PASEBA-1860 file (N, C-alpha, C; in nm, 3 decimals):
! residues 156
1> METQKQFS> 0.493/0.465/-6.678/0.522/0.448/-6.538/0.400/0.490/-6.456 ~ 0.359/0.406/-6.367/0.238/0.429/-6.289/0.273/0.502/-6.159 ~ 0.203/0.613/-6.135/0.226/0.685/-6.010/0.130/0.632/-5.905 ~ 0.179/0.624/-5.786/0.097/0.570/-5.677/0.058/0.683/-5.583 ~ -0.071/0.695/-5.554/-0.119/0.798/-5.462/-0.106/0.747/-5.320 ~ -0.063/0.835/-5.232/-0.054/0.800/-5.091/-0.154/0.885/-5.014 ~ -0.233/0.819/-4.931/-0.331/0.888/-4.849/-0.305/0.854/-4.704 ~ -0.339/0.947/-4.617/-0.325/0.917/-4.475/-0.431/0.813/-4.436
9> ESYVEYED> -0.408/0.745/-4.325/-0.503/0.642/-4.281/-0.640/0.700/-4.252 ~ -0.643/0.822/-4.195/-0.772/0.882/-4.163/-0.850/0.914/-4.290 ~ -0.781/0.952/-4.399/-0.850/0.980/-4.524/-0.915/0.853/-4.578 ~ -0.844/0.743/-4.578/-0.896/0.618/-4.632/-1.015/0.570/-4.550 ~ -1.006/0.583/-4.417/-1.114/0.537/-4.330/-1.243/0.617/-4.349 ~ -1.231/0.748/-4.371/-1.349/0.836/-4.381/-1.366/0.894/-4.521 ~ -1.313/0.827/-4.622/-1.310/0.878/-4.758/-1.448/0.922/-4.808 ~ -1.552/0.846/-4.778/-1.685/0.878/-4.829/-1.750/0.996/-4.758
17> RYERGSHM> -1.695/1.042/-4.647/-1.753/1.152/-4.572/-1.697/1.289/-4.611 ~ -1.589/1.292/-4.686/-1.525/1.419/-4.720/-1.601/1.492/-4.828 ~ -1.600/1.624/-4.820/-1.657/1.710/-4.923/-1.550/1.730/-5.031 ~ -1.594/1.728/-5.155/-1.498/1.741/-5.265/-1.536/1.861/-5.352 ~ -1.435/1.933/-5.392/-1.451/2.045/-5.483/-1.346/2.035/-5.591 ~ -1.344/2.131/-5.681/-1.247/2.124/-5.791/-1.103/2.137/-5.742 ~ -1.083/2.209/-5.632/-0.947/2.229/-5.581/-0.936/2.202/-5.432 ~ -1.024/2.120/-5.378/-1.017/2.092/-5.234/-1.085/1.961/-5.200
25> VGISIWEF> -1.037/1.901/-5.093/-1.098/1.783/-5.034/-1.088/1.803/-4.883 ~ -1.197/1.783/-4.812/-1.193/1.799/-4.667/-1.331/1.804/-4.608 ~ -1.334/1.828/-4.479/-1.460/1.841/-4.408/-1.441/1.938/-4.293 ~ -1.544/2.013/-4.266/-1.541/2.112/-4.159/-1.654/2.078/-4.062 ~ -1.621/2.016/-3.950/-1.721/1.975/-3.851/-1.705/2.062/-3.727 ~ -1.816/2.115/-3.678/-1.813/2.208/-3.566/-1.917/2.172/-3.461 ~ -1.887/2.204/-3.339/-1.983/2.195/-3.228/-2.031/2.337/-3.203 ~ -2.163/2.358/-3.206/-2.222/2.490/-3.188/-2.312/2.492/-3.064
33> EWCPKYRY> -2.318/2.609/-3.001/-2.411/2.629/-2.890/-2.447/2.777/-2.886 ~ -2.576/2.805/-2.869/-2.621/2.943/-2.850/-2.749/2.944/-2.769 ~ -2.788/3.063/-2.720/-2.899/3.076/-2.626/-3.000/3.179/-2.676 ~ -3.125/3.166/-2.631/-3.222/3.272/-2.661/-3.188/3.397/-2.578 ~ -3.232/3.509/-2.625/-3.204/3.635/-2.558/-3.256/3.631/-2.415 ~ -3.179/3.683/-2.325/-3.208/3.690/-2.181/-3.220/3.553/-2.116 ~ -3.178/3.448/-2.186/-3.185/3.310/-2.135/-3.328/3.270/-2.097 ~ -3.426/3.331/-2.163/-3.564/3.291/-2.139/-3.580/3.144/-2.176
41> KMFRKWKN> -3.662/3.073/-2.102/-3.687/2.931/-2.129/-3.801/2.919/-2.232 ~ -3.771/2.968/-2.352/-3.871/2.974/-2.459/-3.911/2.836/-2.511 ~ -3.825/2.739/-2.496/-3.850/2.610/-2.560/-3.881/2.502/-2.458 ~ -3.940/2.542/-2.345/-3.977/2.446/-2.242/-4.096/2.362/-2.289 ~ -4.183/2.423/-2.367/-4.297/2.350/-2.422/-4.251/2.267/-2.541 ~ -4.299/2.145/-2.547/-4.259/2.051/-2.651/-4.288/2.107/-2.791 ~ -4.401/2.173/-2.807/-4.440/2.230/-2.937/-4.337/2.334/-2.983 ~ -4.295/2.423/-2.893/-4.196/2.525/-2.929/-4.060/2.463/-2.956
49> RKLVEACI> -4.027/2.359/-2.879/-3.899/2.291/-2.900/-3.893/2.231/-3.040 ~ -3.997/2.159/-3.078/-3.999/2.096/-3.209/-4.005/2.200/-3.322 ~ -4.078/2.311/-3.297/-4.086/2.417/-3.398/-3.950/2.480/-3.422 ~ -3.879/2.516/-3.316/-3.749/2.581/-3.335/-3.647/2.482/-3.391 ~ -3.658/2.355/-3.356/-3.569/2.254/-3.414/-3.591/2.245/-3.565 ~ -3.718/2.245/-3.607/-3.749/2.241/-3.750/-3.701/2.368/-3.820 ~ -3.714/2.482/-3.754/-3.668/2.610/-3.811/-3.516/2.610/-3.829 ~ -3.444/2.557/-3.730/-3.298/2.551/-3.739/-3.256/2.457/-3.851
57> RRAASRHG> -3.321/2.342/-3.860/-3.288/2.246/-3.965/-3.320/2.303/-4.104 ~ -3.429/2.377/-4.115/-3.467/2.440/-4.244/-3.365/2.545/-4.284 ~ -3.324/2.629/-4.188/-3.223/2.732/-4.216/-3.091/2.666/-4.257 ~ -3.057/2.556/-4.194/-2.933/2.485/-4.226/-2.938/2.427/-4.367 ~ -3.049/2.363/-4.402/-3.058/2.299/-4.534/-3.052/2.401/-4.647 ~ -3.101/2.522/-4.623/-3.096/2.627/-4.725/-2.952/2.666/-4.761 ~ -2.859/2.646/-4.667/-2.722/2.693/-4.687/-2.620/2.580/-4.690 ~ -2.665/2.457/-4.705/-2.574/2.344/-4.719/-2.509/2.299/-4.590
65> IRWIELNV> -2.570/2.333/-4.477/-2.517/2.290/-4.348/-2.589/2.161/-4.310 ~ -2.513/2.058/-4.270/-2.571/1.930/-4.233/-2.557/1.910/-4.083 ~ -2.669/1.895/-4.013/-2.666/1.867/-3.869/-2.634/1.720/-3.849 ~ -2.537/1.692/-3.765/-2.506/1.555/-3.727/-2.589/1.520/-3.604 ~ -2.588/1.607/-3.506/-2.672/1.596/-3.386/-2.724/1.735/-3.354 ~ -2.849/1.746/-3.311/-2.907/1.873/-3.270/-2.995/1.847/-3.150 ~ -2.976/1.926/-3.045/-3.054/1.911/-2.923/-3.096/2.049/-2.876 ~ -3.228/2.071/-2.865/-3.281/2.198/-2.818/-3.323/2.181/-2.673
73> QPEHVHGT> -3.264/2.260/-2.585/-3.297/2.261/-2.443/-3.385/2.383/-2.416 ~ -3.450/2.392/-2.300/-3.538/2.507/-2.274/-3.468/2.642/-2.289 ~ -3.338/2.650/-2.255/-3.272/2.780/-2.260/-3.144/2.782/-2.344 ~ -3.119/2.679/-2.424/-3.007/2.683/-2.519/-3.020/2.575/-2.625 ~ -2.943/2.593/-2.732/-2.939/2.499/-2.844/-2.796/2.447/-2.852 ~ -2.783/2.317/-2.870/-2.651/2.254/-2.871/-2.649/2.152/-2.985 ~ -2.542/2.148/-3.062/-2.536/2.050/-3.169/-2.402/2.044/-3.238 ~ -2.387/1.941/-3.321/-2.269/1.926/-3.406/-2.316/1.929/-3.551
81> AAIPMRMS> -2.240/2.001/-3.633/-2.280/2.019/-3.772/-2.158/2.019/-3.863 ~ -2.181/1.976/-3.987/-2.079/1.984/-4.091/-2.116/2.101/-4.180 ~ -2.026/2.198/-4.189/-2.053/2.316/-4.270/-1.967/2.309/-4.397 ~ -2.010/2.376/-4.504/-1.929/2.375/-4.626/-1.790/2.432/-4.601 ~ -1.691/2.383/-4.672/-1.552/2.427/-4.653/-1.534/2.577/-4.681 ~ -1.616/2.633/-4.766/-1.602/2.774/-4.802/-1.659/2.867/-4.695 ~ -1.728/2.812/-4.595/-1.801/2.891/-4.496/-1.727/2.895/-4.362 ~ -1.720/3.013/-4.302/-1.660/3.023/-4.170/-1.765/2.983/-4.066
89> PSYALQLL> -1.723/2.937/-3.949/-1.821/2.900/-3.846/-1.902/3.019/-3.797 ~ -1.841/3.136/-3.794/-1.913/3.256/-3.751/-2.026/3.289/-3.849 ~ -1.998/3.279/-3.978/-2.099/3.304/-4.079/-2.208/3.197/-4.076 ~ -2.170/3.072/-4.052/-2.268/2.963/-4.041/-2.363/2.991/-3.924 ~ -2.310/3.033/-3.811/-2.396/3.065/-3.697/-2.486/3.184/-3.727 ~ -2.435/3.283/-3.798/-2.516/3.398/-3.837/-2.635/3.352/-3.922 ~ -2.609/3.264/-4.018/-2.717/3.214/-4.103/-2.816/3.129/-4.025 ~ -2.766/3.045/-3.935/-2.854/2.958/-3.856/-2.941/3.038/-3.760
97> KGGSAYLF> -2.879/3.132/-3.688/-2.955/3.210/-3.590/-3.054/3.304/-3.657 ~ -3.011/3.371/-3.762/-3.099/3.465/-3.831/-3.213/3.396/-3.902 ~ -3.181/3.290/-3.975/-3.284/3.218/-4.049/-3.384/3.149/-3.958 ~ -3.335/3.089/-3.850/-3.428/3.019/-3.759/-3.516/3.117/-3.683 ~ -3.463/3.234/-3.646/-3.544/3.335/-3.577/-3.655/3.385/-3.668 ~ -3.621/3.411/-3.794/-3.721/3.457/-3.889/-3.834/3.355/-3.904 ~ -3.797/3.229/-3.923/-3.898/3.124/-3.940/-3.978/3.102/-3.812 ~ -3.913/3.108/-3.695/-3.982/3.087/-3.568/-4.088/3.195/-3.546
105> FKHCPKAR> -4.052/3.322/-3.569/-4.149/3.430/-3.550/-4.260/3.425/-3.655 ~ -4.228/3.374/-3.774/-4.329/3.360/-3.880/-4.436/3.258/-3.839 ~ -4.393/3.148/-3.776/-4.487/3.043/-3.738/-4.542/3.059/-3.597 ~ -4.481/3.143/-3.516/-4.526/3.164/-3.378/-4.527/3.314/-3.350 ~ -4.625/3.388/-3.406/-4.625/3.534/-3.392/-4.639/3.583/-3.248 ~ -4.698/3.504/-3.160/-4.713/3.547/-3.020/-4.578/3.560/-2.949 ~ -4.476/3.493/-3.000/-4.343/3.504/-2.939/-4.288/3.645/-2.953 ~ -4.337/3.721/-3.049/-4.291/3.859/-3.066/-4.331/3.946/-2.947
113> LRYPKGHL> -4.429/3.904/-2.869/-4.467/3.980/-2.750/-4.352/3.980/-2.648 ~ -4.280/3.871/-2.641/-4.166/3.862/-2.550/-4.043/3.929/-2.609 ~ -4.030/3.925/-2.742/-3.915/3.984/-2.811/-3.965/4.089/-2.911 ~ -4.007/4.208/-2.865/-4.067/4.306/-2.955/-3.973/4.357/-3.064 ~ -3.843/4.354/-3.042/-3.749/4.400/-3.145/-3.713/4.289/-3.243 ~ -3.764/4.170/-3.222/-3.741/4.061/-3.316/-3.609/3.989/-3.299 ~ -3.544/4.002/-3.183/-3.417/3.935/-3.157/-3.443/3.813/-3.071 ~ -3.458/3.697/-3.132/-3.483/3.574/-3.058/-3.358/3.525/-2.988
121> WSPGKFAA> -3.244/3.533/-3.055/-3.119/3.477/-3.002/-3.031/3.585/-2.942 ~ -2.959/3.549/-2.837/-2.861/3.640/-2.779/-2.742/3.653/-2.874 ~ -2.663/3.760/-2.860/-2.551/3.775/-2.952/-2.437/3.675/-2.927 ~ -2.435/3.610/-2.813/-2.328/3.516/-2.780/-2.339/3.386/-2.856 ~ -2.226/3.316/-2.865/-2.223/3.187/-2.934/-2.099/3.110/-2.891 ~ -2.102/2.980/-2.914/-1.987/2.894/-2.888/-1.966/2.808/-3.011 ~ -1.842/2.796/-3.054/-1.809/2.709/-3.167/-1.673/2.646/-3.142 ~ -1.662/2.517/-3.164/-1.536/2.446/-3.151/-1.525/2.347/-3.266
129> SLGFISIE> -1.407/2.341/-3.326/-1.389/2.248/-3.436/-1.372/2.107/-3.384 ~ -1.419/2.012/-3.461/-1.412/1.871/-3.424/-1.348/1.792/-3.536 ~ -1.287/1.683/-3.500/-1.235/1.589/-3.598/-1.309/1.458/-3.582 ~ -1.276/1.361/-3.664/-1.345/1.233/-3.656/-1.315/1.161/-3.525 ~ -1.203/1.195/-3.461/-1.168/1.130/-3.336/-1.262/1.173/-3.223 ~ -1.292/1.302/-3.215/-1.370/1.354/-3.104/-1.519/1.369/-3.134 ~ -1.561/1.338/-3.255/-1.700/1.363/-3.292/-1.797/1.272/-3.216 ~ -1.761/1.148/-3.195/-1.851/1.058/-3.121/-1.870/1.105/-2.977
137> RANDYVRN> -1.763/1.151/-2.918/-1.772/1.202/-2.781/-1.863/1.326/-2.775 ~ -1.847/1.416/-2.871/-1.931/1.536/-2.876/-2.076/1.499/-2.905 ~ -2.100/1.404/-2.994/-2.237/1.362/-3.024/-2.304/1.300/-2.902 ~ -2.230/1.221/-2.826/-2.286/1.163/-2.703/-2.325/1.273/-2.605 ~ -2.240/1.374/-2.594/-2.270/1.486/-2.504/-2.397/1.559/-2.549 ~ -2.411/1.582/-2.679/-2.530/1.650/-2.731/-2.654/1.565/-2.710 ~ -2.645/1.434/-2.735/-2.760/1.344/-2.717/-2.808/1.340/-2.573 ~ -2.717/1.351/-2.478/-2.752/1.335/-2.336/-2.771/1.468/-2.264
145> QDAHHGTV> -2.810/1.572/-2.336/-2.833/1.702/-2.273/-2.947/1.699/-2.172 ~ -3.052/1.623/-2.200/-3.165/1.615/-2.106/-3.119/1.562/-1.971 ~ -3.042/1.456/-1.970/-2.993/1.398/-1.844/-2.891/1.491/-1.778 ~ -2.806/1.554/-1.858/-2.702/1.643/-1.805/-2.764/1.762/-1.731 ~ -2.870/1.819/-1.788/-2.934/1.936/-1.728/-3.054/1.899/-1.641 ~ -3.094/1.773/-1.641/-3.212/1.733/-1.565/-3.338/1.797/-1.619 ~ -3.349/1.805/-1.750/-3.460/1.873/-1.815/-3.589/1.794/-1.802 ~ -3.695/1.865/-1.766/-3.829/1.808/-1.763/-3.912/1.886/-1.864
153> WVIE> -3.972/1.815/-1.961/-4.046/1.880/-2.068/-4.192/1.895/-2.034 ~ -4.251/2.007/-2.074/-4.393/2.032/-2.058/-4.459/1.997/-2.189 ~ -4.539/1.893/-2.189/-4.606/1.848/-2.312/-4.752/1.888/-2.303 ~ -4.794/1.968/-2.400/-4.935/2.016/-2.403/-5.004/1.964/-2.524
END
């Protein structure tokens, strides 16, 4: 006798995007936002913006976090990411903020003059869970941060 598996419509539609483990199937997608300490506009220069973006992406790849969208503004970072199912969003942010700060100060030692204690990021953070229904809307919001804030970049 053949047993028939039943899946929800959302599972069938996004089947290839789910993370699979020996005892789990699912995906954990989050919208993250955090700021540099004292809201300094550290990333107003294009070079610093691209450096911190690369540092955040490097820290994420080390821990299995996949950025869907990432946008660095002069005074905050905003993005959507898929984190491993075993990881809490708070721990993911801890890894992202700590790892990116370490790499940023390693490649830009003069930034330590502004942050002598080595704390690049403020302790605050924002995290909201997303599903496949709201992810496009969140990605559009992240992509259009420059227009939303009226950001003008200093390119040197």
